Phi, psi and omega in degrees: 000138177269126179219139181230172181254130180257135180294135175262135178306140182218165174248134178235131174248126178235154179181198176231143174232122183052038178083357182254134181290149174217156177223134175239120182231136176209160179302154175304163182063046176248150176237119177253122181236150175054054172280119183235117181240126181232127176253128178265161181291342178275004177097353179279153179232135177243133177238127179235131173246120180292313175196151174226113181246131180238135179236125173272108183283160183305325180297319179291317179296319181293317179296318181293315183292321179297317180296317180293322177295319179298321177297316180293320180296319179297316178298317179294321180292322177293318178296317180295321178294320179295320178294316181297327182281351182291140176299142182264000000 
C-alpha cells in the first residue's frame, strides 16, 4: 500500500535571541501563552513556555484526510494499471 504524509498547515515564528536564530513552529489553531525569554550577560538564554494548546479544526482534518485518500487512490490506480499491463 502506498501511503504518504500530507503537510498540515502550521504557524512559524522566527527571530533572534541574544543574536542567535530561533524558530517556534506549531500546527495552526495554536495558542501560546506566557512566553518568557531571558538573555543573560554570560550568553545563556532561558526560554519558558507557560502553555501551548493546539486544536485541529475540522477543516484541517478534512483536508489532510482527503489528501491522504487521494495518495492511496493514486497508488492503487497505478498498481492496477501495472498489473493490467503485465503479459498474460
